[in-house]
FIROGU-570342 format. One record per residue (C-alpha): residue number from 1; chain; x, y, z. Coordinates in pm, whole numbers, plus 50000, padded with zeros to 5 digits. Layout:
     k   c       x       y       z
   NUM   A       X       Y       Z
...
# end
This chain:
     k   c       x       y       z
     1   A   93116   50587   33384
     2   A   92828   50411   33491
     3   A   92673   50470   33131
     4   A   92708   50239   32842
     5   A   92591   50263   32528
     6   A   92489   49976   32291
     7   A   92467   49967   31952
     8   A   92223   49712   31757
     9   A   91919   49530   31853
    10   A   92080   49174   31730
    11   A   92158   48902   31941
    12   A   92477   49000   32021
    13   A   92363   49363   32066
    14   A   92125   49248   32354
    15   A   92337   49014   32507
    16   A   92622   49280   32618
    17   A   92315   49505   32695
    18   A   92214   49226   32965
    19   A   92581   49218   33058
    20   A   92659   49561   33088
    21   A   92319   49578   33329
    22   A   92405   49313   33513
    23   A   92716   49468   33604
    24   A   92533   49781   33711
    25   A   92584   50016   33455
    26   A   92294   50231   33339
    27   A   92268   50088   33011
    28   A   92091   50240   32675
    29   A   92026   50025   32366
    30   A   92012   50150   32051
    31   A   91801   49917   31770
    32   A   91612   50030   31448
    33   A   91402   49743   31501
    34   A   91057   49815   31596
    35   A   91045   49799   31968
    36   A   90705   49599   32000
    37   A   90831   49344   31804
    38   A   91194   49333   31979
    39   A   91019   49460   32361
    40   A   90990   49076   32480
    41   A   91361   49015   32423
    42   A   91526   49361   32583
    43   A   91683   49240   32856
    44   A   91576   49421   33238
    45   A   91707   49687   33314
    46   A   91813   49778   32977
    47   A   91642   50096   32825
    48   A   91559   50163   32456
    49   A   91593   50430   32184
    50   A   91566   50456   31811
    51   A   91770   50753   31806
    52   A   92121   50723   31773
    53   A   92173   51049   31884
    54   A   92054   50959   32220
    55   A   92328   50734   32234
    56   A   92619   50930   32252
    57   A   92439   51194   32476
    58   A   92381   50891   32767
    59   A   92718   50745   32796
    60   A   93122   50794   32699
    61   A   93115   50420   32645
    62   A   92984   50315   32338
    63   A   92957   49979   32229
    64   A   92895   49894   31854
    65   A   92722   49528   31761
    66   A   92621   49543   31444
    67   A   92724   49359   31098
    68   A   93046   49478   30941
    69   A   92847   49482   30621
    70   A   92659   49842   30734
    71   A   92941   49958   30991
    72   A   93045   50280   30729
    73   A   92675   50374   30759
    74   A   92690   50341   31116
    75   A   93000   50526   31168
    76   A   92929   50795   30920
    77   A   92619   50864   31120
    78   A   92752   50822   31469
    79   A   93051   51046   31388
    80   A   92781   51323   31358
    81   A   92703   51285   31726
    82   A   93047   51231   31878
    83   A   93365   51387   31963
    84   A   93727   51279   32100
    85   A   93585   51224   32400
    86   A   93401   50865   32333
    87   A   93554   50569   32402
    88   A   93431   50314   32148
    89   A   93506   49961   32162
    90   A   93290   49692   31866
    91   A   93220   49351   31916
    92   A   93220   49277   31539
    93   A   93367   48960   31435
    94   A   93469   49052   31024
    95   A   93648   49251   30862
    96   A   93529   49575   30599
    97   A   93613   49796   30331
    98   A   93686   49793   29977
    99   A   93892   49477   29962
   100   A   93771   49309   30255
   101   A   94057   49351   30489
   102   A   94010   49716   30655
   103   A   93962   49654   31050
   104   A   93654   49803   31216
   105   A   93870   50057   31414
   106   A   94010   50202   31067
   107   A   93708   50260   30983
   108   A   93597   50436   31280
   109   A   93902   50647   31303
   110   A   93855   50711   30885
   111   A   93460   50855   30926
   112   A   93430   50963   31259
   113   A   93643   51206   31547
   114   A   93655   50902   31774
   115   A   94038   50791   31854
   116   A   94007   50566   32187
   117   A   93871   50258   32079
   118   A   93882   49870   32131
   119   A   93771   49559   32021
   120   A   93619   49239   32178
   121   A   93697   48928   32119
   122   A   93746   48574   32243
   123   A   93541   48216   32344
   124   A   93206   48381   32441
   125   A   92858   48323   32314
   126   A   92591   48578   32270
   127   A   92337   48327   32445
   128   A   92598   48225   32704
   129   A   92618   48636   32778
   130   A   92253   48714   32800
   131   A   92176   48431   32991
   132   A   92419   48524   33249
   133   A   92622   48215   33208
   134   A   93003   48252   33339
   135   A   93218   48370   33012
   136   A   93548   48496   32943
   137   A   93588   48771   32674
   138   A   93901   48990   32559
   139   A   93919   49371   32552
   140   A   94146   49513   32352
   141   A   94294   49856   32278
   142   A   94594   50082   32267
   143   A   94435   50304   32478
   144   A   94487   50162   32826
   145   A   94131   50351   32930
   146   A   93959   50194   32696
   147   A   94034   49853   32857
   148   A   93973   49999   33232
   149   A   93643   50189   33123
   150   A   93526   49869   32923
   151   A   93603   49617   33281
   152   A   93415   49880   33513
   153   A   93097   49859   33246
   154   A   93104   49500   33188
   155   A   93340   49348   33466
   156   A   93109   49107   33760
   157   A   93149   48811   33888
   158   A   92972   48633   33605
   159   A   93218   48793   33316
   160   A   93582   48762   33335
   161   A   93733   49060   33132
   162   A   94112   48968   33019
   163   A   94303   49321   32840
   164   A   94536   49318   32515
   165   A   94712   49625   32358
   166   A   94694   49461   32039
   167   A   94368   49575   31898
   168   A   94502   49522   31535
   169   A   94583   49170   31644
   170   A   94258   49062   31841
   171   A   94059   49231   31542
   172   A   94195   48992   31295
   173   A   94183   48700   31562
   174   A   93818   48722   31535
   175   A   93748   48744   31170
   176   A   93971   48432   31105
   177   A   93828   48228   31439
   178   A   93535   48264   31255
   179   A   93655   48128   30927
   180   A   93845   47845   31059
   181   A   93502   47776   31342
   182   A   93324   47667   30978
   183   A   93625   47436   30910
   184   A   93591   47304   31286
   185   A   93215   47229   31220
   186   A   93293   47067   30899
   187   A   93546   46868   31007
   188   A   93246   46726   31330
   189   A   93028   46663   31028
   190   A   93259   46484   30843
   191   A   93356   46235   31165
   192   A   93730   46347   31196
   193   A   93829   46180   31553
   194   A   93964   46387   31815
   195   A   94308   46341   31703
   196   A   94286   46503   31357
   197   A   94011   46759   31446
   198   A   94335   46857   31716
   199   A   94592   46878   31432
   200   A   94352   47061   31226
   201   A   94334   47322   31529
   202   A   94654   47396   31545
   203   A   94775   47412   31197
   204   A   94487   47625   31115
   205   A   94558   47870   31414
   206   A   94944   47878   31300
   207   A   94792   47988   30967
   208   A   94587   48251   31119
   209   A   94861   48399   31297
   210   A   95105   48427   30999
   211   A   94828   48603   30822
   212   A   94748   48850   31158
   213   A   95107   48946   31137
   214   A   95087   49011   30794
   215   A   94820   49268   30844
   216   A   95002   49450   31119
   217   A   94890   49248   31438
   218   A   95093   49038   31678
   219   A   95150   48644   31616
   220   A   95128   48563   31996
   221   A   94755   48702   32030
   222   A   94640   48420   31799
   223   A   94790   48197   32006
   224   A   94578   48326   32330
   225   A   94237   48382   32412
   226   A   94173   48577   32092
   227   A   94257   48255   31892
   228   A   94319   47934   32031
   229   A   94126   48005   32301
   230   A   93830   48070   32098
   231   A   93847   47828   31825
   232   A   93873   47543   32096
   233   A   93515   47688   32223
   234   A   93365   47642   31907
   235   A   93397   47260   31895
   236   A   93160   47230   32140
   237   A   92940   47540   32080
   238   A   92719   47389   31840
   239   A   92466   47670   31831
   240   A   92731   47871   31709
   241   A   92642   48016   31315
   242   A   92998   47943   31184
   243   A   93000   47579   31348
   244   A   92634   47513   31231
   245   A   92667   47640   30853
   246   A   93020   47404   30873
   247   A   92786   47053   30965
   248   A   92577   47140   30734
   249   A   92796   47186   30446
   250   A   92960   46844   30562
   251   A   92626   46631   30514
   252   A   92590   46772   30135
   253   A   92367   47104   30243
   254   A   92466   47337   29896
   255   A   92585   47683   30040
   256   A   92269   47875   29964
   257   A   92093   47599   30146
   258   A   92317   47597   30472
   259   A   92334   47975   30503
   260   A   91922   47937   30485
   261   A   91934   47647   30741
   262   A   92139   47854   30977
   263   A   91911   48156   30966
   264   A   92193   48402   31076
   265   A   92443   48619   30840
   266   A   92756   48411   30819
   267   A   93034   48659   30733
   268   A   93292   48452   30740
   269   A   93189   48274   30428
   270   A   93216   48629   30233
   271   A   93553   48710   30428
   272   A   93722   48365   30317
   273   A   93805   48448   29945
   274   A   93963   48770   30049
   275   A   94106   48635   30340
   276   A   94247   48411   30091
   277   A   94348   48706   29836
   278   A   94521   48896   30090
   279   A   94708   48618   30205
   280   A   94878   48534   29844
   281   A   94960   48889   29809
   282   A   95139   48931   30098
   283   A   95326   48551   30039
   284   A   95156   48401   30365
   285   A   95162   48054   30375
   286   A   94742   47927   30423
   287   A   94684   47564   30279
   288   A   94369   47513   30491
   289   A   94203   47820   30442
   290   A   94268   47743   30042
   291   A   94129   47388   30105
   292   A   93819   47574   30295
   293   A   93762   47778   30000
   294   A   93759   47453   29747
   295   A   93518   47257   29972
   296   A   93310   47593   30054
   297   A   93328   47826   29747
   298   A   93376   47575   29486
   299   A   93132   47286   29600
   300   A   93400   47002   29637
   301   A   93308   46688   29755
   302   A   93295   46677   30166
   303   A   93567   46462   30161
   304   A   93802   46669   29959
   305   A   93918   46876   30261
   306   A   94032   46588   30459
   307   A   94242   46429   30174
   308   A   94365   46757   30079
   309   A   94506   46810   30440
   310   A   94593   46477   30468
   311   A   94816   46444   30137
   312   A   94975   46786   30118
   313   A   95352   46830   30207
   314   A   95429   46790   30607
   315   A   95672   47111   30664
   316   A   95967   47082   30883
   317   A   95824   47179   31179
   318   A   95546   47016   31364
# end
């Protein structure tokens, strides 16, 4: 079990490959990017292949780090080269499917023979992981052996790994926090004081926990590292794409211009309206998500989010 296969050659895939190699695992990275362009970024101790078929041959532990928009195509190809003996863990911060609320593990289960799978979440940045800075990550799976194998493949003195059996809650937490990190950046761009920012974070995580529960996850997962921890970390993670995008919106940039300035795909932008539709369908009260949609998707003035939050009826319970 000392071998790890990474699928995805973007910043997150490279960071995970670096972490696995640092932990002493024999690490093979699959990327479609031309090696002559990407080779300078390949972490020390990591080998590269441009054939996905090589990855399942190299390792039983496979880690996906691709955009959610291409996960179905990746799953179909991966399914041709894997069987039930493999473990797969994904680090994809998003949801997919026709209505945008299908988890990556659902898609993998539908399109591949893989069954023992897990997901990653929590307050970790690709830049910290790549640099070897002390970091914390959460691995979630219904199968204890998946969590254990991930710890064996990645655990070291600079990466602390927490385990959970709430796979669905963790997947939803990662997606929901990605959306809420935009609100954190937006609030910072507006110059919200620390008290208002704390209120925004607290209330938004409460909303997120209700949405995750409606999707079949556990509310308490949002109250730990995968929810609160991840969102609290975003307050100082200025390079995080969602935070940077929110700050630019608050400064008056259009959605298109803000995305161009960030220079990376912000999956949360496309996910937000789908989450709202899901919440409305399941009668989940989520006013902060609705306010975000108004400010981000409808292009209302930056002050709209603050005014909306301050004038909504106060709930009976703080």
